[in-house]
N, C-alpha and C positions, 0 to 999 in steps of 0.2 A: 252160898252156892253162887250168888252173883259176883262175889270177889274173886272165888277161884275161876269163874269164866273169864273175867277181865284178865286175870294173870295169865290163864293159857292164851288169850288173844295177844297179850303183850309179849309172852314167850315167842309164839310163832313169828309175829313182827319182827321182833328183834333178831330172831334167827335169820329170816330173809333179808333183812337190811344189813347184817354184819357179813353174810355171804355176798351180797351184790357189792358191799364197800369194799371186801378184800379183793374180789375180781377186778374192780376199778382202780385200787392202788397198784395190783399187778400190772395193769395195763399201762398206767401212768408210768411206772417203774421201767417197763420194756421200751416206751418211747423215749425216756430219758437216756437209756442205755444206748439206743440206735443214734441218738443226736450226738452223745459223746464220741461213739465209734466212728460217726460219718465226719465230725469237725476237727477232732483231735488226732494227733500222731501219737499213738500209743502201740505198747506191744499186744499182740493178737493173743497171745498166752496169759495175758492178765485177766482174772476173773472178777467180775462185779459183784460182790456179796454185800447183802444188807443186813443191818443189825437186827437182832430180835429173832423171833420163831418164824421159820419158813413153813407156812400153813399148806401151801402146795405140796411141797417136799414131804410133809408128815402124812398127809392124806394120800399121796403118790405110794409111800412105803406101806400103809395100812391096806390099800388097795391090791398092792402086789402080793403082800402076805396071804390075803384072803384068797385071791385068785389061783396062786402056787399052791395052796393048802388044800385045793379041790373041794372046798366047802359048798361052793356054788355049782349047780350042774351046768354042764357044757352046753346043753340047749338053751338055758337061760342066758349063759355068757353070750351066746351067738345072737339071741335077742337083742341084749343089751347093746352089742356093737353095731348091730343094723341101725338100732335107734340113735345112737350116738353119731354114726355115720351121716345121718340126715341132717343133722343140727350143728356139726362142727366138723372140723378136720380130724379125720379118723386116724389116730395114732395110739400107740401104747400109753403115752403120758397122760393124754386125756381120758383114756379108757380106765387106767389105774386110778387117777384122781376122782374120778365119778364114782367108781366102786367104794373108794376109801370115804368119800364124802357121805354116801347113802349109808354105810356101816356107822360112820361116827354119828350122823344124826339119828340114826336108828337107837344106838345106845344112850344117847342124850336123851331121846324121848322115853326109852324104858325107864331111867333113872328118875326123871321127872315124873312119869306115871307112878311109879312106886313110892315116891315121896309124898305125892298128893294122896295115894290110896290110903297110906299109912297115918297121914295127919289128919285125914277126915273120916268121921264115922257114919254120918248119915248122909242122905240125898244121893239119889240114882245117877244124876248127872255127875256131880263131883266126887263120888266114890267108885263108881264103875265107868261110866261113859268117858269121861275125861282121861283117866289112866289108859284106857284103851286106844283113844284118839291120838293121843302124843305120840306113841312110837310109830303109828301108821303116816302121821305127818312128817316125821322124820325120814321116812322112806321116800315120800312123794316130794318133799322139798327140793332136793337137787334136780329131780326132773323138771319143776317149776322154774328153778332159776335157769337151768340150762334151756328151757323154752324161751325165757325172756331174753337171754344172750343171744340166741338165735334169731329171734324177731329183730333185734337191734342190728344184727349183722347184715341181715337180709334188707334192712332199710338203709344201711349204709352202701351196700352194693347197689341198690336202686338209685340211690341219690348220686353215686359217683360213676354212674355209667354214661351219662352225656360226655363227661371230659375224657372217660376212656375210649368213646367212639370218636371222638375229634381227634384223638392221638392215633387212632388206627387209620383214620383218613390220611393223616400227614404221612405215616409210614406206609400206606398202599401207594400213594402218589409218588412217593421216594423209590418204589420199586422192591421195598423190602419184601422177603418171603414171609409168610404168615407165622412161622415160628420165631422168626426174629421180631417181627412186630409184636407179637404176644409178650416176648420177654422184655422188649423195650418198654412197652406200657406197663407192665408190673414193676419195672424198675423205677420208672418215672413218677408213677402214682403212690410209691411207698410212703411218701412225705406228706401227701394231699389225702388220700383215702387209702388207708391200708386194707380195709374189707375187699374192695375192688382189685386191688393188687394181689391179695391173697388168692383170690377166684383166678385171676390170670396166671399167677405162679402154679397154683394146682394143675391148670389146664396144660401149661408148657412141661410140667413134670409128667402129665399123662402122655403128652406127645413123644416125649423121650422114651418112655416105656412101652408104649403100646403102638404097634405098627400099621393099625387100622385107624385112620384119621376120622372116618364116619363114627366109629364107636367113641372116639375121644370127644367130638363135638356133641354127639348125643349124650355122653356123660356129664359134659358141662352144663347142658340144659336140666339134667334130672337132679344135679347136685343141690340147685338152689330152687328150681321150679318157677322162677321169675319169667314173666312173659317176655321181657327184653331179652333176658339170657335164651330163651327158646327161639325168638326171632334171630338172634345172632348166630346161634347153631344152624338154623335153617339157611341162613345166608351163606355161611361157611360151607356146608354140605352142597348147596346148590352151585356155589362158585367151583367146587372140586368136580361136581358132575358135568357141568355144561360149560365151564370156563368163562363165566360172567366177571366182568370187573368189580373188584372188591370196593374200590373207591367210592363209586356211586351207589352201591348198595348201602355202605356205611353212612353214607351222607344222608340218605333218605331214613334210614333207621334213626339217625342223630335226630333228624328233624320231627319225627314221630315221638321220639322219647322226650324232646323238649316241649313239644306241644301238650302231650299227656301231663308232664310235670306243671305246666302253666295251668292246664284245666283243673288240675288237683288243687293248686294254689287259689285258683278262683272259687271253687266249691268251698274251700276253708274260709276264704274271706266273706263269701255269702252266708255262711253259717254264723258269723260273727254276731250280727244283731240279735239271734236268739240267745247266744251265750251272755251277751250284755245286758239283756232286759232284766234279769234276776238282780245284778249289783246295781243297776240303776234304781230299781224299785227300794233295794234295802239301803243304799247309801246316799245316792243323789237326790232322789225326790224329797225325803224328810228334810234334808238341809234346805232344799229350795222353798219348801213350805214354810219353814222356820224364818228363812230370809224374806219372803213376801208377806207372810202373814203374822210375823212377830211384832212389827210395830203397830198394826191395825190392832192385836191383842192388847198391846200395851196401853194405847190410846183408849180401848173401850175399858179396860180395867180402871184406869183413872177416871 
C-alpha cells in the first residue's frame, strides 16, 4: 500500500510538473517569435511552426468537440467562463483549452485508477480510495495550474506597475490623451513586462469598445483586484470627474508604489535570519566545532 501511495504521489507530481513545463515552453516560444518578428524583415504571412505535437492545439480541439457536442450543461459552461475570466484573458482559445485539459486529465486519472484497481486485491486505500481519488485529481489539476499561472501573472503586474506609472507620467506631461498614453505604455512595456502590457492592452481594447469611461476604469480595477490597479482606476475616474492633472496624481501614486515595494523588500530581508538559522545549525556549526575542537580531540587521544 505504501508503494502505491508513493506511486500516486509521483503521478500527481509529474502531471503538475509536466503541465507547468508545457506552459513555460509555450511562453518561451512566444517570446522568441516576437523577437524574430520585431528584429527581422520577414513576410507576415509566414507561419512559425514547431516540430512535434502541439499540445495546446490537441487540448483546444478536444475542448471544442466536447463543448459543441453539448455534453456539458450550459450553466456549468457559464460558471467555467466566469472562473476563467477572473484568472486570465477571457477568450475562446483559453476556454476550449481549459475544457480539453480537464477532460484529458480526467480520463488519464480514470485509466490509472482502473489499472490500480485491477492490479491490487487488498487494502482499502490502494483498492478503493486511490482509484477514486485519481479521476478527481485529474479534474482539479487544471484549476490548480491555472491558479498558479494567475498568481504569477498578478505578481508580474504588481512588479511592473512602477515602470508603467513612470511612463504614464511622461505621457501626461507631454500632453497625450489617456487613450494614447495607455496604448504607448502597452507598446513600450511589451519587451520589459508583458503582464503589465497585457493589462494596459486590455484596457485600451475596452476603451475602444465601451463608450462609458467610468465602466472601463472600474473593469480595469476588477480584472486583477490589485490595490495599485484600484488606486489607478480611482485616479482616472477622479480626473474625468473633476479635471485634476494626471501627471501629479501619477507621480504620487508611483512614489507610494515604490515605497510599498521597498517596505516589502525590507520585510523579506528582516525575515532572512529566521530562514538562515536552520541551515547554520545543520551545515555551519558542525564544521565550526570540527575545526575548533578537532585538534584538541586529536591531542587528547594521543
